C-alpha positions in Angstrom: 17.6 -32.8 -144.6 14.6 -34.7 -145.9 12.4 -33.0 -148.7 10.8 -36.0 -150.1 10.3 -38.8 -148.4 8.7 -42.1 -149.5 5.2 -42.8 -148.6 6.4 -46.2 -146.8 9.0 -43.8 -144.4 8.6 -43.9 -140.5 7.2 -40.4 -140.5 4.0 -41.2 -142.3 3.4 -44.1 -139.3 3.4 -41.4 -136.4 -0.2 -41.1 -135.0 -2.3 -38.3 -134.5 -2.1 -37.8 -131.1 1.4 -37.1 -131.4 0.8 -34.7 -134.2 -1.3 -32.5 -132.1 0.8 -32.8 -129.4 3.6 -31.3 -131.3 1.3 -28.7 -132.8 -0.3 -27.2 -130.1 3.3 -27.5 -127.9 5.3 -25.7 -130.6 2.8 -23.1 -131.6 0.9 -23.2 -127.9 -2.5 -23.9 -129.9 -5.2 -25.8 -128.5 -6.2 -28.0 -131.6 -8.2 -30.9 -131.0 -8.2 -32.2 -134.9 -5.6 -31.9 -137.4 -7.7 -31.2 -139.8 -8.3 -27.9 -138.1 -4.9 -27.2 -139.4 -6.3 -27.4 -143.3 -6.3 -23.2 -143.7 -2.4 -23.7 -144.1 -1.9 -21.1 -141.8 -0.4 -23.4 -139.0 1.9 -24.8 -141.5 3.4 -21.4 -142.2 4.0 -21.0 -138.4 5.6 -23.9 -138.0 8.0 -23.2 -141.0 8.3 -19.8 -139.1 9.8 -21.8 -136.3 12.5 -23.8 -137.8 13.2 -20.6 -140.4 12.6 -17.8 -137.7 12.2 -14.3 -140.1 11.9 -16.3 -143.4 7.7 -16.6 -143.9 6.2 -13.4 -144.0 3.8 -13.6 -141.2 1.6 -10.4 -142.0 0.4 -12.2 -145.1 -0.6 -15.5 -143.3 -4.5 -15.3 -142.2 -5.5 -17.0 -139.2 -9.1 -16.7 -139.7 -9.4 -18.0 -143.7 -12.7 -19.7 -143.7 -13.1 -20.0 -147.2 -11.1 -22.0 -150.1 -10.3 -18.7 -151.4 -8.4 -17.0 -148.1 -7.0 -20.8 -147.4 -5.3 -21.0 -150.7 -3.5 -17.4 -150.2 -1.8 -19.1 -147.1 -0.7 -22.0 -149.3 0.6 -19.4 -151.8 3.0 -18.0 -148.9 3.5 -21.5 -148.1 5.0 -22.6 -151.5 6.8 -19.1 -152.0 9.0 -20.3 -148.8 9.1 -23.7 -150.4 10.8 -21.9 -153.6 13.3 -20.1 -151.2 14.2 -23.0 -149.2 14.1 -25.4 -152.5 11.7 -27.5 -151.5 10.5 -29.6 -154.0 7.7 -31.1 -151.8 4.4 -30.9 -153.7 1.4 -29.5 -151.8 -2.0 -30.9 -152.8 -3.9 -27.7 -152.1 -7.4 -28.8 -153.5 -7.0 -31.5 -151.3 -6.3 -30.3 -148.0 -8.5 -26.9 -148.2 -10.7 -30.2 -148.3 -10.5 -30.7 -144.6 -10.2 -34.5 -145.6 -8.3 -35.7 -142.3 -6.1 -38.2 -143.8 -4.8 -35.9 -146.1 -4.0 -33.1 -143.8 -2.7 -35.9 -141.5 0.1 -36.9 -144.2 1.0 -33.5 -145.2 1.3 -32.8 -141.5 3.5 -35.9 -140.4 5.8 -34.5 -143.6 6.0 -31.5 -141.8 7.1 -32.9 -138.4 9.5 -34.8 -140.3 10.9 -32.0 -141.7 10.9 -29.4 -139.0 12.8 -32.6 -137.0 15.3 -32.8 -139.5 16.6 -29.1 -139.3 18.0 -28.0 -136.3 16.3 -31.4 -134.3 13.3 -29.4 -134.2 14.8 -26.8 -131.6 13.3 -23.6 -131.2 15.4 -20.7 -129.8 13.9 -17.9 -127.7 10.7 -18.0 -130.1 7.1 -16.6 -129.2 4.5 -18.0 -131.4 2.0 -16.2 -129.4 3.8 -12.6 -130.4 4.6 -14.1 -133.8 1.2 -14.6 -134.4 -0.1 -11.3 -133.3 0.7 -10.0 -137.0 -1.0 -12.2 -138.9 -4.8 -11.7 -139.5 -6.8 -13.2 -136.9 -3.6 -14.1 -135.1 -5.0 -12.6 -132.0 -8.3 -14.3 -132.1 -6.7 -17.4 -132.8 -4.3 -17.0 -129.6 -7.5 -16.0 -127.5 -9.9 -18.9 -128.3 -6.3 -21.2 -127.4 -6.2 -19.5 -123.8 -9.9 -19.9 -123.3 -9.9 -23.5 -124.1 -7.0 -24.2 -121.9 -8.6 -22.0 -119.2 -12.1 -24.0 -119.4 -10.3 -27.6 -119.4 -8.4 -26.5 -116.1 -11.8 -25.3 -114.5 -13.8 -28.2 -115.4 -11.3 -30.5 -114.0 -10.9 -28.4 -110.6 -12.5 -29.6 -107.7 -14.9 -27.6 -105.8 -14.4 -26.2 -102.7 -16.3 -27.8 -99.5 -19.2 -26.2 -97.9 -18.6 -23.4 -95.1 -22.0 -24.1 -93.2 -21.8 -26.5 -90.5 -25.6 -26.9 -90.6 -25.2 -28.7 -93.8 -21.8 -30.3 -93.6 -23.3 -33.7 -93.1 -25.7 -33.6 -95.7 -22.9 -32.3 -98.3 -20.3 -35.2 -97.5 -23.3 -38.0 -97.9 -24.2 -36.1 -101.3 -20.1 -36.1 -102.1 -19.9 -39.8 -101.6 -22.7 -40.4 -103.5 -21.4 -38.3 -106.5 -18.0 -40.3 -105.8 -19.5 -43.4 -106.3 -21.7 -42.4 -109.1 -18.7 -41.1 -111.0 -16.7 -44.5 -110.0 -19.4 -46.6 -111.9 -19.6 -43.8 -114.7 -16.2 -43.6 -115.5 -15.4 -46.6 -117.5 -18.0 -45.9 -119.8 -17.6 -42.3 -120.4 -13.8 -42.5 -120.6 -13.7 -45.6 -123.2 -16.0 -44.0 -125.4 -13.1 -41.3 -126.4 -10.8 -44.0 -126.6 -12.6 -46.1 -129.3 -13.5 -43.3 -131.1 -9.6 -43.0 -131.7 -9.1 -46.4 -132.1 -11.4 -46.5 -135.1 -9.8 -43.5 -136.7 -6.5 -45.1 -136.3 -7.9 -48.1 -138.1 -9.3 -45.8 -140.7 -6.4 -44.4 -141.4 -4.5 -47.6 -141.3 -6.7 -48.9 -143.8 -6.9 -45.7 -146.6 -3.3 -46.1 -146.1 -3.2 -49.8 -147.1 -5.3 -49.1 -149.7 -3.0 -46.6 -151.3 -0.3 -48.7 -151.1 -2.4 -51.8 -152.9 -3.2 -49.5 -155.6 0.5 -47.7 -156.2 1.8 -51.7 -156.5 -1.0 -52.6 -159.0 -0.8 -50.3 -161.1 2.6 -51.3 -161.8 1.5 -54.9 -162.4 -0.8 -53.5 -165.0 2.1 -51.6 -166.7 4.2 -54.8 -166.7 1.5 -56.8 -168.2 0.5 -53.7 -170.9 4.2 -54.0 -171.4 4.3 -57.9 -172.3 1.2 -57.7 -174.7 3.5 -55.8 -177.5 3.4 -57.9 -180.4 7.2 -57.9 -181.0 8.0 -59.7 -177.7 5.0 -61.2 -176.5 6.0 -64.8 -177.9 9.4 -64.2 -176.4 10.1 -66.6 -173.5 10.9 -64.8 -171.2 7.8 -62.9 -171.5 6.0 -66.2 -171.4 7.6 -66.8 -168.0 6.4 -63.1 -166.7 2.9 -63.8 -167.3 3.5 -67.2 -165.6 3.8 -65.5 -162.3 1.6 -62.6 -163.1 -1.6 -64.7 -164.1 -0.7 -67.0 -161.0 -3.7 -67.9 -158.8 -2.2 -69.5 -155.8 0.8 -68.4 -153.8 2.6 -71.8 -153.1 6.0 -70.9 -154.5 4.7 -73.3 -157.7 4.6 -70.2 -160.8 8.1 -69.1 -160.0 9.5 -72.7 -160.3 7.2 -73.5 -163.7 8.9 -70.0 -165.1 12.1 -70.9 -164.0 11.6 -74.2 -166.3 10.4 -72.5 -169.3 13.2 -70.7 -169.4 15.8 -73.7 -169.1 13.6 -75.2 -171.8 14.0 -72.4 -174.3 17.4 -72.4 -173.2 18.3 -76.1 -174.1 16.5 -75.6 -177.3 18.6 -72.5 -178.5 21.8 -74.7 -177.8 20.6 -77.7 -179.5 19.7 -75.4 -182.9 23.1 -73.7 -182.7 25.0 -76.7 -184.6 22.6 -75.6 -187.9 24.1 -72.4 -187.7 27.7 -74.0 -187.9 26.5 -75.7 -191.2 25.1 -72.3 -192.7 28.4 -70.8 -191.6 30.5 -73.6 -193.9 27.8 -73.5 -196.5 28.4 -69.6 -196.8 32.4 -69.5 -196.6 32.1 -72.7 -198.9 30.2 -70.2 -201.5 32.5 -67.3 -200.9 35.3 -69.5 -202.6 33.5 -70.5 -205.7 32.7 -67.0 -206.1 36.3 -66.2 -206.0 37.5 -68.8 -208.2 34.9 -67.6 -210.9 35.9 -64.2 -210.3 39.4 -65.4 -210.8 38.8 -67.6 -214.0 36.7 -64.2 -215.4 40.2 -62.0 -214.6 41.8 -64.4 -217.1 39.5 -64.4 -219.4 39.8 -60.9 -219.6 43.4 -60.4 -219.6 43.4 -63.5 -222.8 41.2 -61.3 -224.4 43.6 -58.0 -224.0 46.3 -59.6 -225.7 47.5 -58.8 -229.6 46.6 -61.4 -232.0 50.5 -62.4 -232.4 50.8 -63.1 -229.1 47.5 -65.0 -229.4 48.5 -67.1 -232.3 51.8 -67.6 -230.5 50.2 -68.8 -227.5 48.2 -71.2 -230.3 50.9 -72.7 -231.3 52.6 -73.5 -228.2 49.7 -75.0 -227.3 49.6 -77.6 -230.5 52.9 -77.8 -230.1 53.3 -79.3 -226.5 49.5 -80.9 -226.7 50.4 -83.1 -229.9 53.8 -85.3 -229.9 53.6 -85.9 -233.5 54.4 -82.3 -234.3 57.7 -80.4 -234.4 58.1 -76.9 -233.6 
């Protein structure tokens, strides 16, 4: 079950048309824009579809017009998230403003979550009946039904005239109207398509800008880390800065950084015999200190001898040191 999904997940590439079709078919509504669901009531009922009975629908307000009432709906939604242990953060301050991109992203996440719970299937769920217990729920159902009937009525054809005296005139007028409709159809049909394409492009640009800012912030953090005095003179840091500040993208910066690291490694290996000489010198000094310590120990031993023992030792030395003396 997906509760936290990345910004580059496929769920965030679902178009507005698909999201609107999913909302309207699931809840039997007639929304024309995703931002019309900014009050939070639609989100609450979508969770009620996949988790029947867990959402207190009597606390949901479908007639929320101001931000205070909308925030109350999002409080109900947050309580349900806590019950279900969903860790998704709800940016209420952005959603209640009715911003298209923010509402689209959150609704894309809602669709992904609902699809992950029992594949988004609804069993014996009556969205209109459940909406009746909400404040403004009946009005929302009535408006959606009225909009659907208006759309059907506008597409219905007019019946032909029953008067025989005006049959020819009506036929001529119908032919003229059909010809005019054929001529005007491309321009009238193309306008909504162009508007939808423009909206999709704007959303794509916003998404790319967010991704750009995300990775730029990471590069800036690395740059600040490389400026720490303790490590700024390190060969690794110098190689990283070489790549960060490169102005071309032909791959030469990476090769130069690798060459810098190789040169630094060879320099360390070249200086390694000096370290060995230092080790030998330190071992020699250690041996000298041990010899001096032994001499001091012998002197201390002689000092502790009695006068008779010292005299005996001196006589032994004289006797052994001169061949002319006999002891």
